[in-house]
C-alpha positions in Angstrom: -0.8 61.8 -296.5 -3.3 62.6 -293.9 -2.7 62.5 -290.2 -5.4 61.7 -287.7 -4.8 64.5 -285.2 -6.8 63.0 -282.4 -4.9 59.7 -282.7 -1.6 61.6 -282.8 -2.4 63.6 -279.7 -3.6 60.5 -277.8 -0.4 58.7 -278.7 1.7 61.7 -277.7 -0.2 62.0 -274.4 0.4 58.4 -273.6 4.1 58.5 -274.5 4.7 61.6 -272.4 2.8 60.3 -269.5 5.0 57.1 -269.4 8.2 59.1 -269.9 7.4 61.7 -267.3 6.1 59.5 -264.5 9.6 58.4 -263.2 10.7 62.0 -263.3 7.7 63.1 -261.3 8.6 60.5 -258.6 12.2 61.6 -258.5 11.1 65.2 -258.2 8.8 64.4 -255.3 11.7 62.7 -253.5 14.0 65.7 -254.0 11.3 68.1 -252.8 10.8 65.9 -249.7 14.6 65.8 -249.0 14.8 69.6 -249.5 12.0 70.2 -247.1 13.8 68.2 -244.4 17.0 70.1 -245.0 15.3 73.4 -244.8 13.5 72.4 -241.6 16.9 72.1 -239.8 19.5 74.3 -241.5 23.1 74.5 -240.3 23.5 77.4 -237.9 26.8 78.6 -236.4 26.4 79.2 -232.7 29.8 80.4 -231.7 32.0 78.9 -229.0 30.4 76.0 -227.1 28.9 77.0 -223.8 28.5 74.3 -221.1 24.9 73.7 -220.1 23.4 75.3 -223.2 21.0 73.3 -225.3 21.9 73.0 -229.0 19.5 72.0 -231.7 20.3 69.4 -234.4 22.7 70.9 -237.0 24.1 73.5 -234.6 27.7 74.3 -235.4 30.1 75.3 -232.6 33.8 75.7 -232.0 35.3 73.8 -229.1 39.0 73.2 -228.2 40.1 74.5 -231.5 37.8 72.3 -233.6 34.5 72.8 -235.3 31.6 70.5 -234.3 28.1 69.8 -235.7 25.3 68.6 -233.4 23.7 65.4 -234.8 20.7 65.7 -232.5 19.4 68.1 -229.8 22.0 68.0 -227.0 23.5 69.6 -224.0 26.6 67.3 -224.1 30.1 68.8 -224.6 31.6 68.1 -228.0 34.4 65.5 -227.9 33.3 63.9 -224.6 32.8 60.5 -226.2 29.0 60.8 -226.7 27.2 60.4 -230.0 25.7 63.9 -230.1 28.5 65.7 -232.0 30.4 65.1 -235.2 33.8 66.7 -235.6 33.8 68.8 -238.8 37.2 70.4 -238.7 40.1 69.1 -236.6 42.0 71.6 -234.4 45.2 72.8 -236.0 48.7 72.5 -234.5 49.7 75.3 -232.2 52.0 77.8 -234.0 55.4 77.8 -232.4 
């Protein structure tokens, strides 16, 4: 039995190209998402300070809770605005 090496290589190349194309597209999407996450990493900024500007993904503590900024803001967490997301609810006072 003889094998036509060129035909085999061409067939293998075609098969792998078709099989890997979707993986390449998924990889590109993951790389794009990772780049956006790395552009604005979470950063703990301590206790919230009134008047201070916080970047998106800033984490602060305020009134016993932990809050994450959803966008750049100077609002106070929990004031009813849409700039902050409560991450951890305040605990009960120990008595």
